[in-house]
PQR file of N, CA, C, O and H, with PARSE charges and radii, in Angstrom:
ATOM      1  N   MET A   1     -83.629 -10.449 118.942 -0.4000 1.5000
ATOM      2  CA  MET A   1     -84.503 -10.186 117.350 -0.0000 2.0000
ATOM      3  C   MET A   1     -85.941  -9.265 117.688  0.5500 1.7000
ATOM      4  O   MET A   1     -86.683  -9.098 118.656 -0.5500 1.4000
ATOM      5  N   GLU A   2     -85.831  -8.728 116.096 -0.4000 1.5000
ATOM      6  CA  GLU A   2     -86.955  -8.273 115.924 -0.0000 2.0000
ATOM      7  C   GLU A   2     -88.350  -9.146 115.063  0.5500 1.7000
ATOM      8  O   GLU A   2     -88.361  -9.808 114.025 -0.5500 1.4000
ATOM      9  H   GLU A   2     -85.228  -8.864 115.310  0.4000 1.0000
ATOM     10  N   LEU A   3     -89.166  -8.868 115.797 -0.4000 1.5000
ATOM     11  CA  LEU A   3     -90.204  -9.695 115.308 -0.0000 2.0000
ATOM     12  C   LEU A   3     -91.257  -9.077 114.216  0.5500 1.7000
ATOM     13  O   LEU A   3     -92.429  -8.812 114.485 -0.5500 1.4000
ATOM     14  H   LEU A   3     -89.157  -8.330 116.640  0.4000 1.0000
ATOM     15  N   PHE A   4     -90.699  -8.909 113.057 -0.4000 1.5000
ATOM     16  CA  PHE A   4     -91.392  -8.105 111.846 -0.0000 2.0000
ATOM     17  C   PHE A   4     -92.426  -8.386 111.323  0.5500 1.7000
ATOM     18  O   PHE A   4     -93.312  -7.562 111.098 -0.5500 1.4000
ATOM     19  H   PHE A   4     -89.748  -9.124 112.838  0.4000 1.0000
ATOM     20  N   LEU A   5     -92.510 -10.161 110.914 -0.4000 1.5000
ATOM     21  CA  LEU A   5     -93.926 -10.830 110.659 -0.0000 2.0000
ATOM     22  C   LEU A   5     -94.911 -10.811 111.335  0.5500 1.7000
ATOM     23  O   LEU A   5     -96.083 -10.656 110.990 -0.5500 1.4000
ATOM     24  H   LEU A   5     -91.790 -10.831 111.097  0.4000 1.0000
ATOM     25  N   TYR A   6     -94.337 -11.018 112.634 -0.4000 1.5000
ATOM     26  CA  TYR A   6     -95.559 -11.234 113.641 -0.0000 2.0000
ATOM     27  C   TYR A   6     -96.288 -10.259 113.679  0.5500 1.7000
ATOM     28  O   TYR A   6     -97.386 -10.478 114.190 -0.5500 1.4000
ATOM     29  H   TYR A   6     -93.385 -11.145 112.913  0.4000 1.0000
ATOM     30  N   HIS A   7     -96.117  -9.335 113.359 -0.4000 1.5000
ATOM     31  CA  HIS A   7     -96.810  -7.483 113.192 -0.0000 2.0000
ATOM     32  C   HIS A   7     -97.804  -7.217 112.646  0.5500 1.7000
ATOM     33  O   HIS A   7     -98.700  -6.391 112.820 -0.5500 1.4000
ATOM     34  H   HIS A   7     -95.225  -9.157 112.943  0.4000 1.0000
ATOM     35  N   GLN A   8     -97.351  -8.870 111.151 -0.4000 1.5000
ATOM     36  CA  GLN A   8     -97.895  -8.672 109.618 -0.0000 2.0000
ATOM     37  C   GLN A   8     -99.199  -9.883 109.860  0.5500 1.7000
ATOM     38  O   GLN A   8     -99.792 -10.410 108.918 -0.5500 1.4000
ATOM     39  H   GLN A   8     -96.623  -9.541 111.010  0.4000 1.0000
ATOM     40  N   LEU A   9     -99.447 -10.142 111.159 -0.4000 1.5000
ATOM     41  CA  LEU A   9    -100.256 -11.205 111.229 -0.0000 2.0000
ATOM     42  C   LEU A   9    -101.610 -10.645 111.547  0.5500 1.7000
ATOM     43  O   LEU A   9    -101.591  -9.563 112.135 -0.5500 1.4000
ATOM     44  H   LEU A   9     -98.965  -9.715 111.924  0.4000 1.0000
ATOM     45  N   GLY A  10    -102.515 -11.048 111.337 -0.4000 1.5000
ATOM     46  CA  GLY A  10    -103.567 -11.508 112.025 -0.0000 2.0000
ATOM     47  C   GLY A  10    -104.226 -12.145 113.389  0.5500 1.7000
ATOM     48  O   GLY A  10    -103.837 -13.071 114.100 -0.5500 1.4000
ATOM     49  H   GLY A  10    -102.531 -11.927 110.860  0.4000 1.0000
ATOM     50  N   THR A  11    -105.096 -11.495 113.457 -0.4000 1.5000
ATOM     51  CA  THR A  11    -105.502 -11.783 115.271 -0.0000 2.0000
ATOM     52  C   THR A  11    -105.587 -13.313 115.225  0.5500 1.7000
ATOM     53  O   THR A  11    -104.772 -13.761 116.032 -0.5500 1.4000
ATOM     54  H   THR A  11    -105.412 -10.743 112.879  0.4000 1.0000
ATOM     55  N   GLN A  12    -106.246 -14.276 114.603 -0.4000 1.5000
ATOM     56  CA  GLN A  12    -106.391 -15.657 115.067 -0.0000 2.0000
ATOM     57  C   GLN A  12    -105.112 -16.262 114.397  0.5500 1.7000
ATOM     58  O   GLN A  12    -104.856 -17.399 114.794 -0.5500 1.4000
ATOM     59  H   GLN A  12    -106.907 -13.912 113.947  0.4000 1.0000
ATOM     60  N   SER A  13    -103.885 -15.517 113.062 -0.4000 1.5000
ATOM     61  CA  SER A  13    -102.469 -16.281 113.389 -0.0000 2.0000
ATOM     62  C   SER A  13    -101.570 -15.905 114.191  0.5500 1.7000
ATOM     63  O   SER A  13    -100.492 -16.480 114.341 -0.5500 1.4000
ATOM     64  H   SER A  13    -104.093 -14.594 112.740  0.4000 1.0000
ATOM     65  N   LYS A  14    -102.072 -14.548 114.984 -0.4000 1.5000
ATOM     66  CA  LYS A  14    -101.309 -14.816 116.551 -0.0000 2.0000
ATOM     67  C   LYS A  14    -101.424 -15.601 117.479  0.5500 1.7000
ATOM     68  O   LYS A  14    -100.536 -16.013 118.225 -0.5500 1.4000
ATOM     69  H   LYS A  14    -102.948 -14.082 114.862  0.4000 1.0000
ATOM     70  N   ARG A  15    -102.390 -15.815 117.476 -0.4000 1.5000
ATOM     71  CA  ARG A  15    -103.516 -16.391 118.874 -0.0000 2.0000
ATOM     72  C   ARG A  15    -102.339 -17.904 118.459  0.5500 1.7000
ATOM     73  O   ARG A  15    -101.455 -18.257 119.239 -0.5500 1.4000
ATOM     74  H   ARG A  15    -103.111 -15.480 116.870  0.4000 1.0000
ATOM     75  N   CYS A  16    -102.623 -18.631 117.036 -0.4000 1.5000
ATOM     76  CA  CYS A  16    -102.017 -19.476 116.632 -0.0000 2.0000
ATOM     77  C   CYS A  16    -100.577 -19.892 117.517  0.5500 1.7000
ATOM     78  O   CYS A  16    -100.282 -20.837 118.250 -0.5500 1.4000
ATOM     79  H   CYS A  16    -103.341 -18.344 116.403  0.4000 1.0000
ATOM     80  N   MET A  17     -99.621 -18.260 116.878 -0.4000 1.5000
ATOM     81  CA  MET A  17     -98.443 -18.555 117.325 -0.0000 2.0000
ATOM     82  C   MET A  17     -98.129 -19.175 118.529  0.5500 1.7000
ATOM     83  O   MET A  17     -97.343 -20.116 118.636 -0.5500 1.4000
ATOM     84  H   MET A  17     -99.860 -17.493 116.283  0.4000 1.0000
ATOM     85  N   ARG A  18     -98.888 -18.523 119.652 -0.4000 1.5000
ATOM     86  CA  ARG A  18     -98.637 -18.164 121.441 -0.0000 2.0000
ATOM     87  C   ARG A  18     -99.682 -19.254 121.655  0.5500 1.7000
ATOM     88  O   ARG A  18     -99.941 -19.010 122.833 -0.5500 1.4000
ATOM     89  H   ARG A  18     -99.527 -17.759 119.565  0.4000 1.0000
ATOM     90  N   ARG A  19    -100.475 -20.303 121.332 -0.4000 1.5000
ATOM     91  CA  ARG A  19    -101.199 -21.217 121.466 -0.0000 2.0000
ATOM     92  C   ARG A  19     -99.486 -21.933 121.569  0.5500 1.7000
ATOM     93  O   ARG A  19     -98.418 -21.630 121.039 -0.5500 1.4000
ATOM     94  H   ARG A  19    -100.265 -20.501 120.374  0.4000 1.0000
ATOM     95  N   LEU A  20    -100.119 -23.509 122.991 -0.4000 1.5000
ATOM     96  CA  LEU A  20     -98.234 -24.519 123.428 -0.0000 2.0000
ATOM     97  C   LEU A  20     -99.015 -25.489 123.690  0.5500 1.7000
ATOM     98  O   LEU A  20     -98.515 -26.594 123.903 -0.5500 1.4000
ATOM     99  H   LEU A  20    -100.987 -23.755 123.422  0.4000 1.0000
ATOM    100  N   LYS A  21    -100.668 -25.278 123.747 -0.4000 1.5000
ATOM    101  CA  LYS A  21    -101.443 -26.924 123.933 -0.0000 2.0000
ATOM    102  C   LYS A  21    -102.660 -26.696 123.425  0.5500 1.7000
ATOM    103  O   LYS A  21    -103.470 -25.776 123.543 -0.5500 1.4000
ATOM    104  H   LYS A  21    -101.074 -24.380 123.574  0.4000 1.0000
ATOM    105  N   ARG A  22    -102.631 -28.005 122.665 -0.4000 1.5000
ATOM    106  CA  ARG A  22    -104.656 -28.246 122.704 -0.0000 2.0000
ATOM    107  C   ARG A  22    -105.263 -28.579 123.497  0.5500 1.7000
ATOM    108  O   ARG A  22    -104.700 -29.371 124.252 -0.5500 1.4000
ATOM    109  H   ARG A  22    -101.974 -28.752 122.569  0.4000 1.0000
ATOM    110  N   PRO A  23    -106.586 -28.254 123.802 -0.5600 1.5000
ATOM    111  CA  PRO A  23    -108.068 -28.844 124.582  0.2800 2.0000
ATOM    112  C   PRO A  23    -107.082 -30.227 125.004  0.5500 1.7000
ATOM    113  O   PRO A  23    -106.362 -30.733 124.144 -0.5500 1.4000
ATOM    114  N   GLY A  24    -107.143 -30.842 126.600 -0.4000 1.5000
ATOM    115  CA  GLY A  24    -106.660 -31.896 126.651 -0.0000 2.0000
ATOM    116  C   GLY A  24    -105.242 -32.059 127.124  0.5500 1.7000
ATOM    117  O   GLY A  24    -104.670 -33.070 127.531 -0.5500 1.4000
ATOM    118  H   GLY A  24    -107.729 -30.431 127.298  0.4000 1.0000
ATOM    119  N   GLY A  25    -104.851 -30.947 126.991 -0.4000 1.5000
ATOM    120  CA  GLY A  25    -103.238 -30.949 127.886 -0.0000 2.0000
ATOM    121  C   GLY A  25    -101.834 -31.594 126.140  0.5500 1.7000
ATOM    122  O   GLY A  25    -100.641 -31.897 126.160 -0.5500 1.4000
ATOM    123  H   GLY A  25    -105.316 -30.125 126.661  0.4000 1.0000
ATOM    124  N   HIS A  26    -102.861 -31.521 124.966 -0.4000 1.5000
ATOM    125  CA  HIS A  26    -101.844 -32.017 124.080 -0.0000 2.0000
ATOM    126  C   HIS A  26    -101.252 -30.846 123.518  0.5500 1.7000
ATOM    127  O   HIS A  26    -101.607 -29.673 123.401 -0.5500 1.4000
ATOM    128  H   HIS A  26    -103.830 -31.275 124.949  0.4000 1.0000
ATOM    129  N   PRO A  27    -100.084 -31.616 123.154 -0.5600 1.5000
ATOM    130  CA  PRO A  27     -99.047 -30.435 122.711  0.2800 2.0000
ATOM    131  C   PRO A  27     -99.451 -29.915 121.583  0.5500 1.7000
ATOM    132  O   PRO A  27     -99.932 -30.682 120.749 -0.5500 1.4000
ATOM    133  N   TYR A  28     -99.325 -28.119 121.211 -0.4000 1.5000
ATOM    134  CA  TYR A  28     -99.973 -28.184 119.992 -0.0000 2.0000
ATOM    135  C   TYR A  28     -98.740 -27.715 119.027  0.5500 1.7000
ATOM    136  O   TYR A  28     -97.964 -26.827 119.378 -0.5500 1.4000
ATOM    137  H   TYR A  28     -98.934 -27.496 121.889  0.4000 1.0000
ATOM    138  N   THR A  29     -98.644 -28.331 117.898 -0.4000 1.5000
ATOM    139  CA  THR A  29     -97.508 -28.209 116.784 -0.0000 2.0000
ATOM    140  C   THR A  29     -98.211 -26.549 115.966  0.5500 1.7000
ATOM    141  O   THR A  29     -99.379 -26.485 115.582 -0.5500 1.4000
ATOM    142  H   THR A  29     -99.274 -29.052 117.612  0.4000 1.0000
ATOM    143  N   TYR A  30     -97.181 -25.326 115.839 -0.4000 1.5000
ATOM    144  CA  TYR A  30     -97.716 -24.744 114.882 -0.0000 2.0000
ATOM    145  C   TYR A  30     -97.186 -25.136 113.053  0.5500 1.7000
ATOM    146  O   TYR A  30     -96.094 -25.332 112.520 -0.5500 1.4000
ATOM    147  H   TYR A  30     -96.232 -25.378 116.151  0.4000 1.0000
ATOM    148  N   ASN A  31     -98.331 -25.112 112.657 -0.4000 1.5000
ATOM    149  CA  ASN A  31     -98.015 -25.223 111.127 -0.0000 2.0000
ATOM    150  C   ASN A  31     -98.918 -23.658 110.308  0.5500 1.7000
ATOM    151  O   ASN A  31    -100.121 -23.435 110.439 -0.5500 1.4000
ATOM    152  H   ASN A  31     -99.219 -24.953 113.090  0.4000 1.0000
ATOM    153  N   PRO A  32     -98.446 -23.237 109.922 -0.5600 1.5000
ATOM    154  CA  PRO A  32     -99.129 -21.769 109.223  0.2800 2.0000
ATOM    155  C   PRO A  32     -99.411 -22.467 107.904  0.5500 1.7000
ATOM    156  O   PRO A  32     -98.943 -23.498 107.420 -0.5500 1.4000
ATOM    157  N   LYS A  33    -100.477 -21.444 107.390 -0.4000 1.5000
ATOM    158  CA  LYS A  33    -100.960 -22.096 106.086 -0.0000 2.0000
ATOM    159  C   LYS A  33    -100.597 -21.347 104.743  0.5500 1.7000
ATOM    160  O   LYS A  33    -100.181 -20.201 104.575 -0.5500 1.4000
ATOM    161  H   LYS A  33    -100.857 -20.606 107.783  0.4000 1.0000
ATOM    162  N   GLY A  34    -100.918 -22.467 103.734 -0.4000 1.5000
ATOM    163  CA  GLY A  34    -100.284 -22.518 102.663 -0.0000 2.0000
ATOM    164  C   GLY A  34    -100.429 -20.714 102.291  0.5500 1.7000
ATOM    165  O   GLY A  34     -99.379 -20.079 102.393 -0.5500 1.4000
ATOM    166  H   GLY A  34    -101.256 -23.398 103.870  0.4000 1.0000
ATOM    167  N   ASN A  35    -101.362 -20.146 101.986 -0.4000 1.5000
ATOM    168  CA  ASN A  35    -101.580 -19.179 101.755 -0.0000 2.0000
ATOM    169  C   ASN A  35    -101.477 -17.595 102.669  0.5500 1.7000
ATOM    170  O   ASN A  35    -101.709 -16.453 102.271 -0.5500 1.4000
ATOM    171  H   ASN A  35    -102.215 -20.662 101.903  0.4000 1.0000
ATOM    172  N   LEU A  36    -100.990 -18.145 104.154 -0.4000 1.5000
ATOM    173  CA  LEU A  36    -100.466 -16.925 104.614 -0.0000 2.0000
ATOM    174  C   LEU A  36     -99.187 -17.262 104.563  0.5500 1.7000
ATOM    175  O   LEU A  36     -98.397 -16.449 105.043 -0.5500 1.4000
ATOM    176  H   LEU A  36    -100.802 -19.073 104.477  0.4000 1.0000
ATOM    177  N   LEU A  37     -98.654 -18.514 103.987 -0.4000 1.5000
ATOM    178  CA  LEU A  37     -96.714 -17.977 103.696 -0.0000 2.0000
ATOM    179  C   LEU A  37     -96.824 -17.474 102.226  0.5500 1.7000
ATOM    180  O   LEU A  37     -95.750 -16.946 101.939 -0.5500 1.4000
ATOM    181  H   LEU A  37     -99.296 -19.174 103.597  0.4000 1.0000
ATOM    182  N   GLU A  38     -97.738 -17.426 101.130 -0.4000 1.5000
ATOM    183  CA  GLU A  38     -97.756 -17.148 100.121 -0.0000 2.0000
ATOM    184  C   GLU A  38     -97.477 -15.215 100.599  0.5500 1.7000
ATOM    185  O   GLU A  38     -96.524 -14.465 100.387 -0.5500 1.4000
ATOM    186  H   GLU A  38     -98.611 -17.855 101.364  0.4000 1.0000
ATOM    187  N   ARG A  39     -98.685 -15.021 101.228 -0.4000 1.5000
ATOM    188  CA  ARG A  39     -98.730 -13.422 101.228 -0.0000 2.0000
ATOM    189  C   ARG A  39     -97.549 -12.755 101.837  0.5500 1.7000
ATOM    190  O   ARG A  39     -96.886 -11.777 101.491 -0.5500 1.4000
ATOM    191  H   ARG A  39     -99.459 -15.630 101.401  0.4000 1.0000
ATOM    192  N   LEU A  40     -97.472 -13.684 102.985 -0.4000 1.5000
ATOM    193  CA  LEU A  40     -95.812 -12.542 103.243 -0.0000 2.0000
ATOM    194  C   LEU A  40     -95.037 -12.730 102.862  0.5500 1.7000
ATOM    195  O   LEU A  40     -94.144 -11.977 103.248 -0.5500 1.4000
ATOM    196  H   LEU A  40     -98.010 -14.478 103.266  0.4000 1.0000
ATOM    197  N   ALA A  41     -94.501 -14.027 101.604 -0.4000 1.5000
ATOM    198  CA  ALA A  41     -93.770 -14.114 101.092 -0.0000 2.0000
ATOM    199  C   ALA A  41     -93.595 -12.900  99.851  0.5500 1.7000
ATOM    200  O   ALA A  41     -92.621 -12.151  99.776 -0.5500 1.4000
ATOM    201  H   ALA A  41     -95.227 -14.639 101.290  0.4000 1.0000
ATOM    202  N   ARG A  42     -94.538 -12.895  99.092 -0.4000 1.5000
ATOM    203  CA  ARG A  42     -95.126 -11.821  98.370 -0.0000 2.0000
ATOM    204  C   ARG A  42     -94.721 -10.065  99.240  0.5500 1.7000
ATOM    205  O   ARG A  42     -93.857  -9.259  98.895 -0.5500 1.4000
ATOM    206  H   ARG A  42     -95.330 -13.503  99.153  0.4000 1.0000
ATOM    207  N   ASP A  43     -95.408  -9.991 100.050 -0.4000 1.5000
ATOM    208  CA  ASP A  43     -95.221  -8.889 100.770 -0.0000 2.0000
ATOM    209  C   ASP A  43     -93.975  -8.457 100.678  0.5500 1.7000
ATOM    210  O   ASP A  43     -93.693  -7.430 100.061 -0.5500 1.4000
ATOM    211  H   ASP A  43     -96.110 -10.646 100.330  0.4000 1.0000
ATOM    212  N   ASN A  44     -93.089  -9.208 101.292 -0.4000 1.5000
ATOM    213  CA  ASN A  44     -91.836  -8.966 101.924 -0.0000 2.0000
ATOM    214  C   ASN A  44     -90.758  -9.001 101.041  0.5500 1.7000
ATOM    215  O   ASN A  44     -89.946  -8.134 101.364 -0.5500 1.4000
ATOM    216  H   ASN A  44     -93.318 -10.042 101.793  0.4000 1.0000
ATOM    217  N   GLY A  45     -90.389  -9.671 100.012 -0.4000 1.5000
ATOM    218  CA  GLY A  45     -90.021 -10.213  98.954 -0.0000 2.0000
ATOM    219  C   GLY A  45     -89.062 -11.469  99.582  0.5500 1.7000
ATOM    220  O   GLY A  45     -87.937 -11.279 100.043 -0.5500 1.4000
ATOM    221  H   GLY A  45     -91.048 -10.375  99.750  0.4000 1.0000
ATOM    222  N   MET A  46     -89.680 -12.679  99.512 -0.4000 1.5000
ATOM    223  CA  MET A  46     -88.867 -13.204 100.610 -0.0000 2.0000
ATOM    224  C   MET A  46     -89.440 -15.083  99.681  0.5500 1.7000
ATOM    225  O   MET A  46     -90.374 -15.287  98.906 -0.5500 1.4000
ATOM    226  H   MET A  46     -90.594 -12.834  99.138  0.4000 1.0000
ATOM    227  N   SER A  47     -88.553 -15.917 100.152 -0.4000 1.5000
ATOM    228  CA  SER A  47     -89.305 -17.411  99.785 -0.0000 2.0000
ATOM    229  C   SER A  47     -90.045 -17.452 101.115  0.5500 1.7000
ATOM    230  O   SER A  47     -90.152 -16.827 102.171 -0.5500 1.4000
ATOM    231  H   SER A  47     -87.794 -15.752 100.782  0.4000 1.0000
ATOM    232  N   ILE A  48     -90.631 -18.850 100.295 -0.4000 1.5000
ATOM    233  CA  ILE A  48     -91.961 -19.500 100.955 -0.0000 2.0000
ATOM    234  C   ILE A  48     -91.477 -19.789 102.204  0.5500 1.7000
ATOM    235  O   ILE A  48     -91.963 -19.327 103.236 -0.5500 1.4000
ATOM    236  H   ILE A  48     -90.545 -19.358  99.438  0.4000 1.0000
ATOM    237  N   GLU A  49     -90.028 -20.941 102.127 -0.4000 1.5000
ATOM    238  CA  GLU A  49     -89.234 -21.155 103.303 -0.0000 2.0000
ATOM    239  C   GLU A  49     -88.419 -20.263 104.064  0.5500 1.7000
ATOM    240  O   GLU A  49     -87.769 -20.514 105.079 -0.5500 1.4000
ATOM    241  H   GLU A  49     -89.633 -21.316 101.288  0.4000 1.0000
ATOM    242  N   GLU A  50     -88.558 -19.029 103.348 -0.4000 1.5000
ATOM    243  CA  GLU A  50     -87.200 -18.371 103.968 -0.0000 2.0000
ATOM    244  C   GLU A  50     -88.716 -17.586 104.991  0.5500 1.7000
ATOM    245  O   GLU A  50     -88.309 -17.136 106.062 -0.5500 1.4000
ATOM    246  H   GLU A  50     -89.086 -18.826 102.524  0.4000 1.0000
ATOM    247  N   VAL A  51     -89.749 -17.462 104.851 -0.4000 1.5000
ATOM    248  CA  VAL A  51     -91.058 -16.891 105.678 -0.0000 2.0000
ATOM    249  C   VAL A  51     -91.790 -17.884 106.525  0.5500 1.7000
ATOM    250  O   VAL A  51     -92.699 -17.594 107.304 -0.5500 1.4000
ATOM    251  H   VAL A  51     -90.080 -17.827 103.981  0.4000 1.0000
ATOM    252  N   ARG A  52     -91.262 -19.208 106.280 -0.4000 1.5000
ATOM    253  CA  ARG A  52     -91.917 -19.931 107.170 -0.0000 2.0000
ATOM    254  C   ARG A  52     -90.817 -20.196 108.088  0.5500 1.7000
ATOM    255  O   ARG A  52     -91.100 -20.361 109.275 -0.5500 1.4000
ATOM    256  H   ARG A  52     -90.523 -19.443 105.648  0.4000 1.0000
ATOM    257  N   ASN A  53     -89.375 -20.274 107.640 -0.4000 1.5000
ATOM    258  CA  ASN A  53     -87.997 -20.523 108.786 -0.0000 2.0000
ATOM    259  C   ASN A  53     -88.265 -19.417 110.009  0.5500 1.7000
ATOM    260  O   ASN A  53     -88.200 -19.558 111.230 -0.5500 1.4000
ATOM    261  H   ASN A  53     -89.144 -20.140 106.676  0.4000 1.0000
ATOM    262  N   ARG A  54     -88.675 -17.971 108.977 -0.4000 1.5000
ATOM    263  CA  ARG A  54     -88.629 -16.896 110.198 -0.0000 2.0000
ATOM    264  C   ARG A  54     -89.735 -16.861 110.972  0.5500 1.7000
ATOM    265  O   ARG A  54     -89.720 -16.057 111.904 -0.5500 1.4000
ATOM    266  H   ARG A  54     -88.728 -17.857 107.985  0.4000 1.0000
ATOM    267  N   LEU A  55     -90.812 -17.621 110.797 -0.4000 1.5000
ATOM    268  CA  LEU A  55     -92.008 -17.764 111.653 -0.0000 2.0000
ATOM    269  C   LEU A  55     -91.865 -18.493 112.722  0.5500 1.7000
ATOM    270  O   LEU A  55     -92.261 -18.065 113.806 -0.5500 1.4000
ATOM    271  H   LEU A  55     -90.825 -18.275 110.039  0.4000 1.0000
ATOM    272  N   LEU A  56     -91.316 -19.628 112.609 -0.4000 1.5000
ATOM    273  CA  LEU A  56     -91.029 -20.653 113.351 -0.0000 2.0000
ATOM    274  C   LEU A  56     -90.110 -19.860 113.995  0.5500 1.7000
ATOM    275  O   LEU A  56     -90.717 -19.516 115.010 -0.5500 1.4000
ATOM    276  H   LEU A  56     -90.993 -19.975 111.729  0.4000 1.0000
ATOM    277  N   LEU A  57     -88.910 -19.308 114.033 -0.4000 1.5000
ATOM    278  CA  LEU A  57     -87.906 -18.463 114.916 -0.0000 2.0000
ATOM    279  C   LEU A  57     -88.600 -17.216 115.391  0.5500 1.7000
ATOM    280  O   LEU A  57     -88.270 -16.902 116.535 -0.5500 1.4000
ATOM    281  H   LEU A  57     -88.417 -19.587 113.209  0.4000 1.0000
ATOM    282  N   GLU A  58     -89.303 -16.576 114.925 -0.4000 1.5000
ATOM    283  CA  GLU A  58     -90.279 -15.711 115.714 -0.0000 2.0000
ATOM    284  C   GLU A  58     -91.142 -16.463 116.804  0.5500 1.7000
ATOM    285  O   GLU A  58     -91.321 -15.952 117.909 -0.5500 1.4000
ATOM    286  H   GLU A  58     -89.571 -16.831 113.996  0.4000 1.0000
ATOM    287  N   ARG A  59     -91.601 -17.530 116.507 -0.4000 1.5000
ATOM    288  CA  ARG A  59     -92.841 -17.816 117.852 -0.0000 2.0000
ATOM    289  C   ARG A  59     -91.642 -18.250 118.622  0.5500 1.7000
ATOM    290  O   ARG A  59     -91.528 -17.727 119.730 -0.5500 1.4000
ATOM    291  H   ARG A  59     -91.456 -17.945 115.609  0.4000 1.0000
ATOM    292  N   LYS A  60     -90.564 -19.250 118.196 -0.4000 1.5000
ATOM    293  CA  LYS A  60     -90.314 -19.571 119.662 -0.0000 2.0000
ATOM    294  C   LYS A  60     -89.505 -18.050 120.121  0.5500 1.7000
ATOM    295  O   LYS A  60     -89.618 -18.004 121.346 -0.5500 1.4000
ATOM    296  H   LYS A  60     -90.657 -19.674 117.295  0.4000 1.0000
ATOM    297  N   GLU A  61     -88.897 -17.056 119.737 -0.4000 1.5000
ATOM    298  CA  GLU A  61     -88.841 -15.904 120.222 -0.0000 2.0000
ATOM    299  C   GLU A  61     -89.863 -15.728 121.322  0.5500 1.7000
ATOM    300  O   GLU A  61     -89.501 -15.489 122.475 -0.5500 1.4000
ATOM    301  H   GLU A  61     -88.805 -17.093 118.742  0.4000 1.0000
ATOM    302  N   LEU A  62     -91.632 -15.887 120.849 -0.4000 1.5000
ATOM    303  CA  LEU A  62     -92.506 -15.258 121.634 -0.0000 2.0000
ATOM    304  C   LEU A  62     -92.420 -16.162 122.778  0.5500 1.7000
ATOM    305  O   LEU A  62     -92.493 -15.711 123.921 -0.5500 1.4000
ATOM    306  H   LEU A  62     -91.926 -16.081 119.913  0.4000 1.0000
ATOM    307  N   LEU A  63     -92.244 -17.632 122.505 -0.4000 1.5000
ATOM    308  CA  LEU A  63     -92.480 -18.377 123.688 -0.0000 2.0000
ATOM    309  C   LEU A  63     -91.888 -18.432 124.851  0.5500 1.7000
ATOM    310  O   LEU A  63     -92.345 -18.605 125.980 -0.5500 1.4000
ATOM    311  H   LEU A  63     -92.185 -17.999 121.576  0.4000 1.0000
ATOM    312  N   ARG A  64     -90.083 -18.153 124.198 -0.4000 1.5000
ATOM    313  CA  ARG A  64     -89.450 -17.600 125.406 -0.0000 2.0000
ATOM    314  C   ARG A  64     -89.420 -16.782 126.209  0.5500 1.7000
ATOM    315  O   ARG A  64     -89.027 -17.014 127.352 -0.5500 1.4000
ATOM    316  H   ARG A  64     -89.711 -18.012 123.281  0.4000 1.0000
ATOM    317  N   HIS A  65     -89.806 -15.680 125.831 -0.4000 1.5000
ATOM    318  CA  HIS A  65     -90.147 -14.612 126.234 -0.0000 2.0000
ATOM    319  C   HIS A  65     -91.565 -14.164 126.845  0.5500 1.7000
ATOM    320  O   HIS A  65     -91.662 -13.255 127.669 -0.5500 1.4000
ATOM    321  H   HIS A  65     -90.125 -15.491 124.902  0.4000 1.0000
ATOM    322  N   GLY A  66     -92.552 -14.832 126.398 -0.4000 1.5000
ATOM    323  CA  GLY A  66     -93.851 -14.816 126.897 -0.0000 2.0000
ATOM    324  C   GLY A  66     -94.892 -13.610 126.914  0.5500 1.7000
ATOM    325  O   GLY A  66     -95.679 -13.189 127.762 -0.5500 1.4000
ATOM    326  H   GLY A  66     -92.474 -15.571 125.728  0.4000 1.0000
ATOM    327  N   GLU A  67     -94.470 -13.132 125.263 -0.4000 1.5000
ATOM    328  CA  GLU A  67     -95.504 -11.947 124.892 -0.0000 2.0000
ATOM    329  C   GLU A  67     -96.897 -12.232 124.319  0.5500 1.7000
ATOM    330  O   GLU A  67     -97.656 -11.301 124.049 -0.5500 1.4000
ATOM    331  H   GLU A  67     -93.831 -13.474 124.574  0.4000 1.0000
TER
END
């Protein structure tokens, strides 16, 4: 799977996608901000829901391969 949305993210957003746990060992749930979803949807000609689903798929791939 090609990670095309991941490469359009800023440094903090990339770190959030790769994060597994919160301090104290609690699991981390990735929840992208609305303005990020809107920007990526506008730049790529996709709907906000498509962008959200694509980001979650790309996150799953990143965590699976440990990049």
